[in-house]
N, C-alpha and C positions, 0 to 999 in steps of 0.2 A: 968637146962637153963645154957646154954654156957653163958658167959659173955658179947660180943658183942651184943647179947640180947637183954642182961637188960640196958647197956647202951640206946639202944634204944629205948628200953619201957623208961625210966628216957629221955632221948632227947625228946623224945612225948609229958611226961606226963608234963614237965619241960616248954616243948611252949605250948603247951591247956591252963594250966593254968597264962601263960605272958598273950596270949588273953585273957582268960576272966577278966582279971583282970584292961583292959584300955577299957576304954569307946566308946557305939560303936561308928560306923562310922557318921548312922544318924542320933544322936543326936549331932553331932559336927552341929557347925553351920558355911558355908562357908559365908567368909571373899568375897565380894563385891571387886571392883576395887571403890577406895575413902574412905573404911570406914577405921574406927579404926582399929590394929588389936587387937583380946580380949584380958585383962588381963593387959588392959595402968592401972596405975597408976594415980589418981586425976589433981596429979601436970603435967605427964604426956598429958593424957586427952586435958588437957587446951591447950597444945603449937601444941595439930595436929591440936585443931581445930581453932588456932593464921596462923599457920602452912598453912593450906587450905583454910581459908582465902585469904590469900597472895594470896594464887597458885589460885586466880580463880578472881583477879580479874584483871579487863583488862587493860594492859600496849598500852598506846600509844605514839604516835612520840614529843607533846607537850609533854609530862614526861619526858623526854630524853632515851634516845639507854641505858646507860651505862656509864663507864670511858673508854669502849674502840671506843665510838662509839661518844663521848662528846668532845674528846680533850684533 
Protein backbone atom coordinates (compact mmCIF):
# COMPACT_ATOMS: atom_id res chain seq x y z
CA UNK A 1 0.00 0.00 0.00
CA UNK A 2 1.50 3.38 -0.98
CA UNK A 3 2.53 5.75 1.78
CA UNK A 4 -0.05 8.41 0.81
CA UNK A 5 -2.85 5.84 0.93
CA UNK A 6 -1.76 4.74 4.42
CA UNK A 7 -1.67 8.37 5.55
CA UNK A 8 -5.14 9.02 4.15
CA UNK A 9 -6.50 5.87 5.78
CA UNK A 10 -4.93 6.85 9.10
CA UNK A 11 -6.45 10.32 8.94
CA UNK A 12 -9.83 8.87 8.04
CA UNK A 13 -9.74 6.45 10.97
CA UNK A 14 -8.58 9.17 13.38
CA UNK A 15 -11.38 11.46 12.23
CA UNK A 16 -13.97 8.71 12.62
CA UNK A 17 -12.70 7.97 16.14
CA UNK A 18 -12.86 11.65 17.07
CA UNK A 19 -16.43 11.95 15.81
CA UNK A 20 -17.48 8.80 17.64
CA UNK A 21 -16.08 10.17 20.91
CA UNK A 22 -18.19 13.33 20.83
CA UNK A 23 -21.67 13.63 22.25
CA UNK A 24 -24.40 13.25 19.62
CA UNK A 25 -25.95 16.53 18.49
CA UNK A 26 -29.43 15.33 19.41
CA UNK A 27 -28.33 14.80 23.02
CA UNK A 28 -27.06 18.38 23.39
CA UNK A 29 -29.68 20.71 24.81
CA UNK A 30 -30.17 23.91 22.85
CA UNK A 31 -29.68 27.06 24.91
CA UNK A 32 -32.65 29.34 24.37
CA UNK A 33 -32.47 33.12 24.76
CA UNK A 34 -32.79 33.93 28.45
CA UNK A 35 -31.59 30.51 29.62
CA UNK A 36 -28.38 30.14 31.62
CA UNK A 37 -25.47 28.48 29.87
CA UNK A 38 -24.90 24.85 30.80
CA UNK A 39 -22.08 24.10 33.23
CA UNK A 40 -22.41 27.14 35.50
CA UNK A 41 -21.22 26.80 39.07
CA UNK A 42 -23.80 27.48 41.82
CA UNK A 43 -22.26 30.93 42.39
CA UNK A 44 -22.37 31.75 38.67
CA UNK A 45 -25.98 30.56 38.46
CA UNK A 46 -26.91 32.80 41.40
CA UNK A 47 -25.25 35.76 39.66
CA UNK A 48 -27.17 34.89 36.49
CA UNK A 49 -30.47 34.91 38.37
CA UNK A 50 -29.68 38.28 39.98
CA UNK A 51 -28.69 39.75 36.62
CA UNK A 52 -31.80 38.43 34.91
CA UNK A 53 -33.99 39.87 37.66
CA UNK A 54 -32.31 43.27 37.25
CA UNK A 55 -32.60 43.08 33.45
CA UNK A 56 -36.31 42.24 33.54
CA UNK A 57 -37.13 45.06 35.98
CA UNK A 58 -39.11 47.81 34.28
CA UNK A 59 -37.40 51.18 34.75
CA UNK A 60 -39.43 54.39 34.75
CA UNK A 61 -38.48 58.04 34.37
CA UNK A 62 -39.52 58.62 37.99
CA UNK A 63 -36.72 56.32 39.14
CA UNK A 64 -34.20 58.37 37.17
CA UNK A 65 -32.55 57.82 33.85
CA UNK A 66 -28.97 57.73 35.09
CA UNK A 67 -26.22 60.27 35.70
CA UNK A 68 -26.05 61.43 32.08
CA UNK A 69 -29.69 62.53 32.17
CA UNK A 70 -30.12 63.47 35.83
CA UNK A 71 -27.24 65.93 35.82
